[in-house]
VOPAGU-2260 file (C-alpha; in pm, 1 decimal, decimal comma):
REM VOPAGU-2260
SITE   aa  ch    i         X         Y         Z
SITE  MET   A    0   -3737,3   -4483,4   12780,7
SITE  PHE   A    1   -3453,9   -4235,4   12836,7
SITE  THR   A    2   -3207,8   -4474,5   12672,2
SITE  SER   A    3   -3429,4   -4497,1   12364,4
SITE  VAL   A    4   -3459,0   -4116,2   12358,3
SITE  PHE   A    5   -3082,0   -4073,4   12353,7
SITE  GLY   A    6   -3052,7   -4347,2   12092,3
SITE  SER   A    7   -3306,5   -4163,5   11877,1
SITE  VAL   A    8   -3113,2   -3837,2   11913,5
SITE  GLU   A    9   -2792,0   -4014,7   11810,1
SITE  ALA   A   10   -2958,8   -4167,6   11504,8
SITE  GLY   A   11   -3127,5   -3837,9   11420,2
SITE  ILE   A   12   -2795,1   -3652,1   11418,2
SITE  ILE   A   13   -2640,4   -3912,2   11185,4
SITE  TYR   A   14   -2942,5   -3913,4   10953,5
SITE  SER   A   15   -2947,6   -3532,2   10951,8
SITE  LEU   A   16   -2659,7   -3539,5   10701,3
SITE  MET   A   17   -2888,5   -3727,3   10464,0
SITE  ALA   A   18   -3165,0   -3474,5   10533,3
SITE  LEU   A   19   -2925,9   -3189,3   10446,7
SITE  GLY   A   20   -2859,3   -3359,2   10112,5
SITE  VAL   A   21   -3232,1   -3386,9   10045,6
SITE  TYR   A   22   -3269,6   -3018,9   10139,3
SITE  LEU   A   23   -3003,1   -2925,9    9883,8
SITE  SER   A   24   -3172,7   -3107,5    9598,3
SITE  PHE   A   25   -3540,4   -3045,9    9678,0
SITE  ARG   A   26   -3531,8   -2697,0    9829,7
SITE  ILE   A   27   -3218,3   -2528,0    9697,6
SITE  LEU   A   28   -3211,6   -2678,9    9346,1
SITE  ASP   A   29   -3586,6   -2747,5    9323,7
SITE  PHE   A   30   -3494,0   -3087,8    9178,4
SITE  PRO   A   31   -3705,3   -3395,4    9273,8
SITE  ASP   A   32   -3406,1   -3627,1    9303,7
SITE  LEU   A   33   -3492,4   -3990,2    9379,8
SITE  THR   A   34   -3129,1   -4098,0    9352,5
SITE  VAL   A   35   -3121,2   -4072,9    9732,6
SITE  ASP   A   36   -3258,4   -4425,1    9784,0
SITE  GLY   A   37   -2964,8   -4561,6    9583,0
SITE  SER   A   38   -2682,1   -4325,7    9681,2
SITE  PHE   A   39   -2750,4   -4384,4   10052,0
SITE  VAL   A   40   -2677,1   -4754,7   10002,5
SITE  THR   A   41   -2379,0   -4671,4    9779,6
SITE  GLY   A   42   -2214,4   -4484,3   10065,5
SITE  ALA   A   43   -2291,4   -4767,3   10306,9
SITE  ALA   A   44   -2159,5   -5029,7   10063,8
SITE  VAL   A   45   -1834,9   -4845,1    9985,9
SITE  ALA   A   46   -1763,0   -4777,4   10353,7
SITE  ALA   A   47   -1848,5   -5131,5   10463,0
SITE  VAL   A   48   -1639,8   -5305,7   10197,5
SITE  MET   A   49   -1338,5   -5080,8   10253,0
SITE  ILE   A   50   -1354,4   -5120,8   10631,8
SITE  SER   A   51   -1391,4   -5499,7   10605,7
SITE  ASN   A   52   -1079,3   -5498,3   10385,9
SITE  GLY   A   53    -877,1   -5318,0   10651,6
SITE  THR   A   54    -908,2   -4956,0   10534,3
SITE  ASN   A   55    -908,8   -4676,7   10790,9
SITE  PRO   A   56   -1276,0   -4605,4   10876,4
SITE  PHE   A   57   -1233,4   -4228,3   10836,1
SITE  LEU   A   58   -1088,6   -4276,0   10488,0
SITE  ALA   A   59   -1365,8   -4523,6   10404,7
SITE  SER   A   60   -1628,8   -4270,0   10513,7
SITE  GLY   A   61   -1462,5   -4005,6   10294,9
SITE  MET   A   62   -1468,9   -4241,2    9996,2
SITE  ALA   A   63   -1838,7   -4299,0   10058,9
SITE  LEU   A   64   -1891,3   -3924,7   10014,7
SITE  VAL   A   65   -1692,4   -3930,6    9687,9
SITE  ALA   A   66   -1899,2   -4224,2    9556,1
SITE  GLY   A   67   -2223,6   -4041,0    9635,8
SITE  PHE   A   68   -2093,8   -3726,0    9467,2
SITE  MET   A   69   -2023,1   -3923,7    9149,9
SITE  ALA   A   70   -2370,4   -4078,4    9155,3
SITE  GLY   A   71   -2528,4   -3732,8    9187,4
SITE  MET   A   72   -2315,3   -3600,3    8903,6
SITE  VAL   A   73   -2437,6   -3882,9    8677,8
SITE  THR   A   74   -2798,5   -3797,2    8764,9
SITE  GLY   A   75   -2729,2   -3435,8    8674,3
SITE  LEU   A   76   -2560,7   -3548,2    8353,8
SITE  LEU   A   77   -2864,5   -3753,5    8250,7
SITE  HIS   A   78   -3088,5   -3453,4    8307,9
SITE  THR   A   79   -2874,0   -3173,7    8163,2
SITE  LYS   A   80   -2698,9   -3343,3    7872,6
SITE  GLY   A   81   -2943,3   -3624,2    7806,6
SITE  ARG   A   82   -3243,8   -3388,9    7844,0
SITE  ILE   A   83   -3422,6   -3647,9    8056,9
SITE  ASN   A   84   -3700,6   -3540,8    8291,9
SITE  PRO   A   85   -3562,2   -3466,4    8642,4
SITE  LEU   A   86   -3787,9   -3719,2    8812,1
SITE  LEU   A   87   -3714,0   -3989,0    8556,0
SITE  SER   A   88   -3337,0   -3929,7    8565,0
SITE  GLY   A   89   -3339,6   -3982,4    8941,9
SITE  ILE   A   90   -3547,1   -4298,8    8909,9
SITE  LEU   A   91   -3315,8   -4439,0    8641,6
SITE  MET   A   92   -3008,0   -4372,6    8852,7
SITE  MET   A   93   -3174,0   -4521,3    9161,0
SITE  ILE   A   94   -3251,8   -4841,7    8968,7
SITE  ALA   A   95   -2899,9   -4859,2    8824,7
SITE  LEU   A   96   -2745,7   -4808,3    9167,9
SITE  TYR   A   97   -2923,7   -5113,4    9307,6
SITE  SER   A   98   -2719,8   -5342,2    9082,5
SITE  ILE   A   99   -2405,1   -5133,7    9133,8
SITE  ASN   A  100   -2445,2   -5152,2    9511,2
SITE  LEU   A  101   -2492,5   -5528,6    9495,0
SITE  ARG   A  102   -2172,4   -5551,4    9289,6
SITE  ILE   A  103   -1984,2   -5340,7    9544,9
SITE  LEU   A  104   -2107,0   -5546,2    9839,6
SITE  GLY   A  105   -2061,3   -5880,5    9663,9
SITE  LYS   A  106   -2351,7   -6016,0    9869,9
SITE  PRO   A  107   -2675,4   -5873,7   10010,1
SITE  ASN   A  108   -2529,4   -5797,6   10352,9
SITE  VAL   A  109   -2183,0   -5711,0   10488,2
SITE  PRO   A  110   -2145,1   -5723,4   10870,7
SITE  LEU   A  111   -1922,7   -5474,3   11054,4
SITE  SER   A  112   -1978,1   -5585,1   11414,4
SITE  SER   A  113   -1620,4   -5713,6   11452,4
SITE  GLU   A  114   -1453,0   -5434,9   11251,0
SITE  GLU   A  115   -1302,9   -5106,8   11364,0
SITE  THR   A  116   -1540,0   -4824,0   11274,0
SITE  VAL   A  117   -1551,1   -4450,3   11329,4
SITE  PHE   A  118   -1761,0   -4503,3   11641,7
SITE  THR   A  119   -1531,3   -4765,4   11796,4
SITE  VAL   A  120   -1243,8   -4520,2   11745,3
SITE  PHE   A  121   -1444,8   -4246,3   11917,7
SITE  ARG   A  122   -1528,1   -4485,2   12203,0
SITE  SER   A  123   -1162,4   -4575,4   12254,6
SITE  TRP   A  124   -1071,4   -4204,3   12255,7
SITE  PHE   A  125   -1333,9   -4130,5   12520,6
SITE  GLU   A  126   -1212,3   -4422,7   12734,2
SITE  SER   A  127    -846,9   -4319,1   12709,2
SITE  LEU   A  128    -925,0   -3955,8   12794,7
SITE  GLY   A  129   -1168,0   -4048,5   13073,2
SITE  ILE   A  130   -1444,9   -3827,6   12931,8
SITE  ASP   A  131   -1725,5   -4074,4   13003,8
SITE  GLU   A  132   -1607,1   -4127,5   13361,5
SITE  GLY   A  133   -1589,9   -3753,5   13421,7
SITE  LEU   A  134   -1937,7   -3694,5   13281,2
SITE  GLU   A  135   -2079,5   -3986,5   13477,4
SITE  ALA   A  136   -1927,0   -3855,8   13801,9
SITE  PHE   A  137   -2073,3   -3510,6   13737,6
SITE  LEU   A  138   -2417,8   -3653,7   13658,3
SITE  ASN   A  139   -2405,0   -3866,9   13972,2
SITE  THR   A  140   -2364,4   -3553,3   14182,6
SITE  VAL   A  141   -2678,8   -3398,0   14029,6
SITE  GLY   A  142   -2877,0   -3722,9   14040,9
SITE  LEU   A  143   -2909,9   -3779,7   13665,8
SITE  SER   A  144   -2685,7   -4081,9   13619,7
SITE  GLY   A  145   -2979,4   -4317,3   13562,4
SITE  PHE   A  146   -3132,4   -4105,5   13287,1
SITE  VAL   A  147   -2841,2   -4078,0   13044,2
SITE  PRO   A  148   -2644,1   -4326,6   12832,6
SITE  SER   A  149   -2329,5   -4493,0   12965,4
SITE  THR   A  150   -2118,0   -4340,8   12687,9
SITE  TRP   A  151   -2125,9   -4009,4   12502,8
SITE  SER   A  152   -1875,9   -4124,6   12240,5
SITE  ILE   A  153   -2134,4   -4109,1   11961,3
SITE  LEU   A  154   -2357,5   -3817,6   12055,3
SITE  LEU   A  155   -2095,9   -3551,6   12130,6
SITE  PRO   A  156   -1853,3   -3611,0   11838,7
SITE  MET   A  157   -2134,0   -3646,6   11585,2
SITE  ALA   A  158   -2309,8   -3333,5   11713,6
SITE  ILE   A  159   -1988,1   -3133,8   11674,0
SITE  PHE   A  160   -1918,2   -3287,3   11332,8
SITE  VAL   A  161   -2270,0   -3227,0   11196,5
SITE  LEU   A  162   -2260,2   -2867,2   11322,8
SITE  ALA   A  163   -1929,3   -2820,1   11138,8
SITE  ILE   A  164   -2080,6   -2962,7   10818,3
SITE  LYS   A  165   -2379,5   -2729,8   10860,0
SITE  LEU   A  166   -2153,1   -2425,2   10897,0
SITE  LEU   A  167   -1945,3   -2527,6   10595,0
SITE  LEU   A  168   -2262,0   -2574,7   10389,5
SITE  ASP   A  169   -2392,0   -2233,2   10497,0
SITE  ALA   A  170   -2060,8   -2074,4   10400,1
SITE  PHE   A  171   -2055,8   -2256,5   10065,3
SITE  LEU   A  172   -2407,2   -2142,4    9976,0
SITE  LYS   A  173   -2292,4   -1781,4   10025,1
SITE  THR   A  174   -2002,7   -1815,0    9780,6
SITE  GLU   A  175   -2030,1   -1728,4    9412,6
SITE  ILE   A  176   -2086,0   -2092,6    9314,0
SITE  GLY   A  177   -2331,2   -2142,5    9599,4
SITE  LEU   A  178   -2532,2   -1836,5    9501,7
SITE  ALA   A  179   -2537,1   -1961,5    9142,6
SITE  ILE   A  180   -2675,8   -2296,5    9261,0
SITE  ARG   A  181   -2940,8   -2119,6    9469,8
SITE  GLY   A  182   -3026,7   -1894,2    9176,7
SITE  THR   A  183   -3060,2   -2195,2    8946,9
SITE  GLY   A  184   -3321,8   -2341,2    9177,2
SITE  ASP   A  185   -3507,9   -2009,6    9213,2
SITE  ASN   A  186   -3506,0   -1883,2    8854,3
SITE  GLU   A  187   -3298,9   -2073,4    8599,8
SITE  GLN   A  188   -3374,9   -1836,0    8311,1
SITE  MET   A  189   -3263,1   -1531,5    8506,5
SITE  VAL   A  190   -2937,6   -1700,3    8613,6
SITE  ARG   A  191   -2864,5   -1792,4    8252,3
SITE  SER   A  192   -2899,8   -1427,1    8156,4
SITE  PHE   A  193   -2597,2   -1360,9    8383,0
SITE  SER   A  194   -2393,1   -1611,5    8177,1
SITE  VAL   A  195   -2406,6   -1882,7    8445,0
SITE  HIS   A  196   -2372,5   -2236,8    8311,2
SITE  THR   A  197   -2679,1   -2384,5    8481,2
SITE  ASP   A  198   -2598,0   -2737,9    8364,7
SITE  TRP   A  199   -2284,2   -2730,7    8578,5
SITE  THR   A  200   -2458,3   -2576,3    8877,0
SITE  LYS   A  201   -2720,2   -2850,6    8867,2
SITE  MET   A  202   -2458,1   -3122,7    8842,6
SITE  ILE   A  203   -2250,0   -2976,7    9125,4
SITE  GLY   A  204   -2558,5   -2927,0    9343,2
SITE  LEU   A  205   -2681,5   -3282,1    9286,6
SITE  GLY   A  206   -2329,8   -3415,2    9343,5
SITE  LEU   A  207   -2303,9   -3238,1    9679,3
SITE  ALA   A  208   -2654,1   -3348,4    9779,5
SITE  ASN   A  209   -2590,2   -3715,5    9706,5
SITE  GLY   A  210   -2241,9   -3690,2    9855,2
SITE  LEU   A  211   -2396,2   -3591,0   10189,5
SITE  VAL   A  212   -2655,2   -3867,2   10152,9
SITE  ALA   A  213   -2389,1   -4130,1   10081,7
SITE  PHE   A  214   -2172,7   -4001,5   10367,3
SITE  SER   A  215   -2469,0   -4043,5   10599,7
SITE  GLY   A  216   -2520,0   -4393,8   10461,5
SITE  GLY   A  217   -2159,2   -4483,6   10538,5
SITE  LEU   A  218   -2195,5   -4359,9   10896,3
SITE  VAL   A  219   -2531,0   -4536,9   10941,4
SITE  ALA   A  220   -2374,9   -4865,2   10827,3
SITE  GLN   A  221   -2101,0   -4824,9   11089,5
SITE  TYR   A  222   -2357,7   -4720,6   11352,3
SITE  ASN   A  223   -2583,8   -5021,2   11284,5
SITE  GLY   A  224   -2294,0   -5263,5   11236,9
SITE  PHE   A  225   -2384,3   -5375,9   10885,2
SITE  ALA   A  226   -2452,4   -5261,0   10530,2
SITE  ASP   A  227   -2750,4   -5406,9   10346,6
SITE  VAL   A  228   -2849,7   -5366,7    9983,6
SITE  GLY   A  229   -3207,6   -5282,3   10085,8
SITE  MET   A  230   -3132,5   -5031,8   10362,0
SITE  GLY   A  231   -3205,4   -4731,9   10138,2
SITE  ILE   A  232   -3569,3   -4817,2   10061,6
SITE  GLY   A  233   -3790,3   -4521,0   10154,1
SITE  MET   A  234   -3492,3   -4303,0   10248,7
SITE  ILE   A  235   -3616,7   -4017,6   10030,0
SITE  VAL   A  236   -3942,5   -4009,0   10228,2
SITE  ILE   A  237   -3750,2   -3997,0   10557,6
SITE  GLY   A  238   -3537,0   -3713,4   10422,6
SITE  LEU   A  239   -3840,8   -3518,0   10306,4
SITE  ALA   A  240   -4011,5   -3580,5   10640,0
SITE  SER   A  241   -3709,4   -3436,2   10822,3
SITE  VAL   A  242   -3703,6   -3128,5   10595,8
SITE  ILE   A  243   -4076,9   -3062,8   10615,4
SITE  ILE   A  244   -4103,6   -3123,0   10991,0
SITE  GLY   A  245   -3800,4   -2904,0   11057,8
SITE  GLU   A  246   -3933,0   -2618,4   10846,0
SITE  ALA   A  247   -4276,7   -2645,7   11006,6
SITE  ILE   A  248   -4139,4   -2635,2   11362,9
SITE  PHE   A  249   -3832,9   -2411,3   11338,2
SITE  GLY   A  250   -3904,5   -2208,2   11022,2
SITE  ALA   A  251   -3688,1   -2147,4   10716,6
SITE  LYS   A  252   -3663,1   -1771,7   10664,9
SITE  SER   A  253   -3292,9   -1792,8   10576,0
SITE  VAL   A  254   -3051,2   -2061,0   10460,1
SITE  VAL   A  255   -2871,2   -2060,9   10796,7
SITE  ARG   A  256   -3197,5   -2114,0   10981,4
SITE  ALA   A  257   -3322,9   -2367,3   10725,5
SITE  THR   A  258   -3018,2   -2594,3   10756,0
SITE  LEU   A  259   -3048,8   -2582,8   11134,4
SITE  ALA   A  260   -3419,5   -2662,1   11101,9
SITE  VAL   A  261   -3340,3   -2964,4   10885,0
SITE  ILE   A  262   -3105,4   -3103,4   11151,1
SITE  GLY   A  263   -3369,3   -3043,2   11416,8
SITE  GLY   A  264   -3633,9   -3202,8   11194,5
SITE  ALA   A  265   -3425,6   -3519,3   11157,2
SITE  ILE   A  266   -3392,4   -3547,8   11536,5
SITE  VAL   A  267   -3763,5   -3476,9   11594,1
SITE  TYR   A  268   -3855,1   -3737,5   11332,1
SITE  ARG   A  269   -3650,8   -4006,1   11510,0
SITE  LEU   A  270   -3799,2   -3909,6   11846,7
SITE  VAL   A  271   -4155,7   -3925,8   11714,7
SITE  VAL   A  272   -4090,9   -4266,7   11557,1
SITE  ALA   A  273   -3938,4   -4394,4   11883,0
SITE  PHE   A  274   -4239,7   -4278,9   12084,5
SITE  ALA   A  275   -4485,4   -4408,4   11823,3
SITE  LEU   A  276   -4331,4   -4755,9   11833,4
SITE  LYS   A  277   -4394,6   -4761,2   12210,2
SITE  VAL   A  278   -4768,2   -4772,4   12135,0
SITE  GLU   A  279   -4894,9   -5126,1   12188,8
SITE  PHE   A  280   -5076,7   -5176,8   11858,4
SITE  LEU   A  281   -4787,8   -5043,3   11644,8
SITE  GLU   A  282   -4497,6   -5261,9   11530,7
SITE  ALA   A  283   -4157,3   -5203,8   11371,2
SITE  GLY   A  284   -4307,6   -5285,8   11031,7
SITE  ASP   A  285   -4539,7   -4984,8   11067,4
SITE  MET   A  286   -4247,8   -4739,1   11051,8
SITE  LYS   A  287   -4315,6   -4645,2   10686,7
SITE  LEU   A  288   -4681,5   -4582,7   10769,2
SITE  ILE   A  289   -4580,0   -4363,3   11063,0
SITE  THR   A  290   -4344,6   -4169,6   10834,6
SITE  ALA   A  291   -4617,9   -4114,4   10574,2
SITE  ILE   A  292   -4862,3   -3991,8   10839,4
SITE  MET   A  293   -4601,4   -3754,8   10983,1
SITE  VAL   A  294   -4533,0   -3603,8   10639,6
SITE  ILE   A  295   -4905,6   -3564,0   10571,5
SITE  VAL   A  296   -4961,1   -3392,3   10906,7
SITE  ALA   A  297   -4656,4   -3166,7   10859,7
SITE  LEU   A  298   -4786,1   -3061,4   10517,7
SITE  LEU   A  299   -5144,2   -3004,7   10630,1
SITE  ILE   A  300   -5083,9   -2816,6   10956,8
SITE  PRO   A  301   -4938,7   -2498,7   10792,7
SITE  LYS   A  302   -5235,5   -2490,7   10553,3
SITE  TRP   A  303   -5479,8   -2530,6   10841,2
SITE  VAL   A  304   -5305,0   -2251,1   11034,1
SITE  ASP   A  305   -5323,1   -2017,4   10731,4
SITE  SER   A  306   -5689,7   -2100,6   10677,3
SITE  TYR   A  307   -5763,6   -2032,1   11044,3
SITE  LYS   A  308   -5581,2   -1696,4   11030,5
SITE  LYS   A  309   -5778,2   -1594,7   10720,6
SITE  PHE   A  310   -6099,9   -1701,6   10892,7
SITE  ARG   A  311   -6013,5   -1492,2   11200,2
SITE  GLN   A  312   -5934,2   -1187,9   10984,0
SITE  LYS   A  313   -6256,7   -1227,0   10788,1
SITE  ARG   A  314   -6461,3   -1264,9   11105,6
SITE  SER   A  315   -6291,6    -958,1   11258,6
SITE  ARG   A  316   -6372,7    -745,6   10951,9
SITE  LEU   A  317   -6732,2    -868,7   10956,7
SITE  LYS   A  318   -6763,5    -783,8   11325,2
SITE  LEU   A  319   -6632,4    -429,8   11264,1
SITE  ASN   A  320   -6882,0    -379,0   10980,6
SITE  ILE   A  321   -7169,8    -495,3   11200,7
SITE  GLN   A  322   -7062,9    -260,8   11481,1
SITE  ALA   A  323   -7028,5      28,4   11237,9
SITE  ARG   A  324   -7379,9     -28,1   11101,1
SITE  ALA   A  325   -7524,0     -61,3   11452,5
SITE  THR   A  326   -7381,0     276,8   11556,5
SITE  GLY   A  327   -7482,1     441,5   11229,3
SITE  LYS   A  328   -7127,7     533,0   11138,3
SITE  GLY   A  329   -7082,7     293,4   10852,1
SITE  GLY   A  330   -7113,8     560,0   10584,7
SITE  GLU   A  331   -6876,8     798,1   10765,1
SITE  GLN   A  332   -6614,2     526,9   10801,6
SITE  LEU   A  333   -6642,9     435,2   10436,8
SITE  ALA   A  334   -6603,8     800,9   10338,9
SITE  ALA   A  335   -6303,7     836,9   10565,1
SITE  THR   A  336   -6130,7     531,4   10419,8
SITE  LYS   A  337   -6219,1     607,5   10056,5
SITE  PRO   A  338   -5921,8     759,1    9872,1
SITE  ASP   A  339   -5949,3    1098,5    9701,2
SITE  GLN   A  340   -6033,3    1085,3    9331,2
């Protein structure tokens, strides 16, 4: 159980980059971008093919980000210059990317189990520096050696890396271009009145969003040990689930807090799925159903909480009115609260 928990946290951190991309497009730009299902596989395909051809895995992961950025830019181009509906432009690009991804891969599946990846490099670094041995010795002294994974070569580097990406994204969204992108999502007409070229802000925002998604796809392919042409199916729902769950649990009063909430939501999503699959009557094929139920619950709970608060306030006011009438002071209270004419 503890091994599966740590595995879920590792996967959640890697998938949180994809969730940050979904947050950029859906929350910041207010753009329902379905390119995610295709750009995720594009990043995985580019990284897998380059690594299998002997390219440095870090360079291959960077090229995955570039490929995703280009895909997002094309989606923005279809919408801004082609005047195509945002939803339809994303769907068209997602469909086109399926064939493009198959062309990149050359076959439906490219294995990476025998190739050097980012994570094998991290593992060799940890072994050479003796980090795992030191951590294991420390955990043995406190009696926790049986409850943690044998290696931290994925969890620690990816946690640091994702935190760095989060801080860079926060800093970018506070720059002039970042504020223009945020303003485009909030009120496009107002931003245009300040002579901002909203077509470019949309294209840049969608490019960055899909770049993060593709980068996550490249890392997921290396984490799983393969890239598959169908691995992006339903990825947009997983991204939305991470965003919605994170906002519901951690809140989103500011951009800094929202990006942190998205990362936390991605980890919580993976943990909930891991625990749900431990239930006897649920199988691995039920994962999409579990995701849909989680999104529905995350959307309904805030509405239920608001309704309950309004009910409590209404009941409290009714109780005060009844008490005022019972004591015969209802008219005096009304006179006291009535403003002067």
